C-alpha positions as CSV (number, residue, x, y, z in Angstrom):
1,M,25.5,64.8,184.3
2,S,27.2,61.7,185.7
3,S,27.0,61.2,189.4
4,I,30.0,61.8,191.6
5,P,31.7,58.5,192.4
6,V,31.6,57.2,195.9
7,T,35.0,57.4,197.6
8,G,35.7,54.8,200.3
9,R,32.1,53.7,200.2
10,P,31.2,52.2,203.6
11,A,29.1,49.2,204.3
12,G,26.9,51.3,206.6
13,L,26.8,54.8,208.1
14,V,25.8,54.8,211.8
15,L,23.6,57.7,212.9
16,A,24.5,59.1,216.3
17,E,21.1,60.3,217.4
18,H,18.2,58.1,218.4
19,G,15.4,58.4,215.9
20,G,17.8,59.9,213.3
21,A,17.2,57.1,210.8
22,A,13.4,57.4,211.1
23,D,13.7,61.1,210.5
24,L,15.8,60.6,207.4
25,A,13.3,57.9,206.2
26,A,10.4,60.4,206.6
27,F,12.3,63.0,204.7
28,L,13.0,60.6,201.8
29,A,9.4,59.4,201.8
30,R,8.2,63.0,201.4
31,L,10.5,63.7,198.5
32,L,9.2,60.5,196.8
33,R,5.6,61.7,197.1
34,F,6.5,64.6,194.7
35,D,8.7,62.6,192.4
36,R,8.8,58.8,192.5
37,A,12.0,58.8,190.4
38,A,13.7,61.3,192.7
39,A,17.5,61.3,193.1
40,V,19.3,62.7,196.0
41,R,22.9,63.7,196.5
42,L,24.5,62.6,199.8
43,Q,27.7,63.6,201.4
44,A,29.2,62.0,204.5
45,V,32.3,63.9,205.8
46,P,34.5,63.3,208.8
47,G,34.1,65.7,211.8
48,P,36.1,66.3,215.0
49,E,36.8,63.6,217.6
50,D,35.9,60.5,215.6
51,S,32.6,61.8,214.4
52,G,31.0,62.8,211.1
53,V,28.1,64.5,209.4
54,L,25.7,63.1,206.7
55,A,24.0,65.6,204.5
56,V,21.2,64.6,202.1
57,F,20.1,67.0,199.4
58,G,16.9,66.6,197.5
59,R,15.0,68.8,195.0
60,L,11.4,69.8,195.4
61,P,9.8,70.7,192.1
62,L,7.7,73.8,192.7
63,G,7.0,75.3,189.3
64,T,9.9,75.7,186.8
65,S,12.2,76.6,189.6
66,G,12.8,74.1,192.4
67,A,14.0,74.3,196.0
68,I,16.7,72.2,197.5
69,A,15.9,70.6,200.8
70,V,18.8,69.6,203.0
71,R,18.6,67.1,205.8
72,T,21.7,66.5,208.0
73,A,22.5,64.0,210.7
74,R,25.4,63.4,213.0
75,L,27.3,60.2,212.5
76,T,29.1,57.9,215.0
77,G,32.6,57.3,213.9
78,A,34.5,59.2,211.3
79,P,33.2,58.1,207.9
80,A,35.3,57.7,204.8
81,G,34.6,60.6,202.5
82,T,31.4,59.8,200.6
83,D,29.9,61.9,197.9
84,A,27.4,60.3,195.5
85,T,24.1,60.9,193.7
86,V,21.8,58.0,194.4
87,S,18.2,57.0,193.9
88,A,16.0,58.4,196.7
89,G,13.9,55.2,196.7
90,Q,16.9,52.9,197.0
91,L,18.3,55.1,199.8
92,L,15.0,54.9,201.6
93,D,15.2,51.1,201.3
94,A,18.7,51.2,202.7
95,V,17.8,53.0,205.9
96,D,17.6,50.7,208.8
97,T,15.4,52.5,211.4
98,E,15.8,49.8,214.0
99,N,19.6,49.8,214.0
100,G,20.1,53.5,213.0
101,T,22.2,52.8,210.0
102,V,22.3,53.8,206.4
103,T,23.9,51.8,203.6
104,V,24.9,53.9,200.5
105,P,23.3,52.5,197.3
106,A,25.1,52.3,194.0
107,P,25.4,55.8,192.3
108,V,23.1,56.8,189.5
109,T,23.3,59.3,186.7
110,G,22.4,62.5,188.5
111,P,20.1,65.4,187.5
112,A,21.6,68.8,186.7
113,W,20.7,70.4,190.0
114,A,22.8,67.9,191.9
115,G,26.0,69.4,190.5
116,L,25.2,72.9,191.8
117,L,24.7,72.7,195.5
118,P,24.6,75.6,198.0
119,P,28.0,76.4,199.6
120,R,28.9,75.0,203.0
121,T,30.4,78.2,204.3
122,G,30.1,82.0,203.9
123,W,26.5,82.4,205.1
124,E,25.4,85.7,206.5
125,L,22.4,85.9,208.8
126,I,19.8,88.3,207.3
127,A,16.6,87.5,209.2
128,E,15.0,85.5,212.0
129,P,11.3,85.3,211.0
130,S,8.6,83.9,213.3
131,A,7.0,80.7,212.1
132,F,3.7,82.1,213.3
133,E,4.1,84.8,210.6
134,V,5.3,82.5,207.9
135,L,2.8,79.7,208.1
136,P,-0.3,81.8,207.4
137,E,1.3,83.2,204.3
138,V,2.1,79.7,203.0
139,T,-1.4,78.4,203.8
140,A,-3.0,81.3,202.0
141,A,-0.8,80.8,198.9
142,V,-1.6,77.1,198.8
143,G,-5.3,77.9,198.9
144,E,-4.9,80.4,196.1
145,F,-3.0,77.9,194.0
146,R,-5.7,75.3,194.6
147,R,-8.6,77.7,193.8
148,R,-7.0,79.1,190.6
149,S,-5.8,75.7,189.3
150,E,-9.3,74.2,189.8
151,A,-10.8,77.2,187.9
152,V,-8.7,76.4,184.8
153,P,-10.8,74.4,182.4
154,E,-9.6,70.8,182.4
155,H,-8.7,70.8,178.7
156,H,-6.4,73.7,179.4
157,R,-4.9,72.4,182.7
158,S,-1.6,71.4,181.3
159,R,1.8,71.1,183.0
160,Q,2.9,74.3,181.4
161,V,-0.2,76.2,182.7
162,L,0.2,74.9,186.2
163,D,3.9,75.6,186.3
164,A,3.3,79.1,185.2
165,L,0.7,79.6,188.0
166,A,3.1,78.0,190.5
167,D,5.9,80.3,189.4
168,E,3.6,83.4,189.7
169,I,2.6,82.5,193.3
170,W,5.9,81.0,194.7
171,S,8.1,83.7,193.3
172,R,6.4,86.4,195.4
173,P,8.5,87.7,198.3
174,L,7.7,86.4,201.7
175,G,6.1,89.2,203.8
176,A,8.1,88.3,206.9
177,V,11.4,88.3,204.8
178,P,11.0,90.4,201.7
179,G,14.2,89.1,200.1
180,L,13.0,85.4,200.4
181,P,10.6,83.9,197.9
182,L,7.5,82.1,199.1
183,R,8.8,79.1,197.4
184,A,11.4,78.5,200.2
185,A,8.8,78.7,202.9
186,H,6.4,76.4,201.0
187,A,9.1,73.9,200.4
188,A,10.0,73.9,204.1
189,H,6.3,73.3,204.9
190,V,5.7,70.4,202.5
191,I,8.9,68.6,203.5
192,G,8.1,68.9,207.2
193,F,10.6,71.5,208.4
194,L,8.2,74.4,208.9
195,R,6.0,73.9,212.0
196,P,4.4,76.2,214.5
197,A,6.7,77.7,217.1
198,V,10.0,76.4,215.5
199,P,12.8,78.9,215.4
200,L,13.7,80.0,211.8
201,T,16.7,81.8,210.4
202,V,17.4,83.1,206.9
203,H,21.0,83.3,205.6
204,R,22.5,84.6,202.3
205,A,25.7,83.4,200.5
206,G,26.4,84.8,197.1
207,G,23.4,84.0,194.9
208,W,21.9,81.6,197.4
209,L,19.3,82.1,200.2
210,R,18.7,79.5,202.9
211,L,15.7,79.1,205.2
212,S,16.7,77.0,208.2
213,A,14.7,75.2,210.9
214,P,15.8,72.6,213.5
215,A,14.7,69.7,211.2
216,G,16.5,70.9,208.1
217,S,17.1,73.7,205.6
218,I,15.7,74.9,202.2
219,A,18.1,76.6,199.8
220,V,17.0,78.5,196.7
221,R,18.9,80.5,194.2
222,S,18.2,84.2,193.8
223,T,18.4,83.7,190.0
224,A,16.7,81.1,187.8
225,A,17.9,77.6,188.7
226,P,18.2,74.8,186.1
227,G,15.5,72.1,185.9
228,A,11.7,72.2,185.9
229,G,8.9,70.6,187.8
230,L,5.2,70.5,188.4
231,G,3.4,72.8,190.9
232,L,2.2,71.9,194.3
233,S,0.5,68.6,194.6
234,P,2.4,65.4,195.6
235,L,1.9,62.2,193.6
236,R,-0.8,60.0,195.1
């Protein structure tokens, strides 16, 4: 699909919170560990009283179904409406952590997932799990994936085999929230959202589920999502 063109593309978006640019850079760097050619969709929209919000969406490939990680940041000043799919690497290069600004790179041809984002509104709270319950489940599942993948003979350890194993493990329901797949909690962990003692909420909107923490959210579809990707291990 073609990327959505930038409307009123600004020279730079100014983040309102101290450290916001560094947090965004860390988020992008984690995405790029899993896919060096990753694209992200970003939206900057005006808010009340001369303010705005920047939302950056990136896909984590975890088996044949991915999870969409969402990082948001408050903006200083009302931005012109911006909606574009861009290179995650170029966006990372365009983040100025010293001055707290982000320059929007030129749009790129976007992947299929970027055209089907979770809704902004209509979310219903369904659970408030404890991070102390969720983290041990994720850790145990990561260990299982590692053990079972290493047990596969090297000449059979193909992408298809590892994706099938990842799908088996990450499609299981989370014990703390039976309606939520482990994939969402694992994605929150690897992207840096899921940490001990952080408050968590789970919401539902139509065919979407969202696991939210203070640092960001993970959205997954309750039905098979388009696209594919490889298991658990980031690129080195």
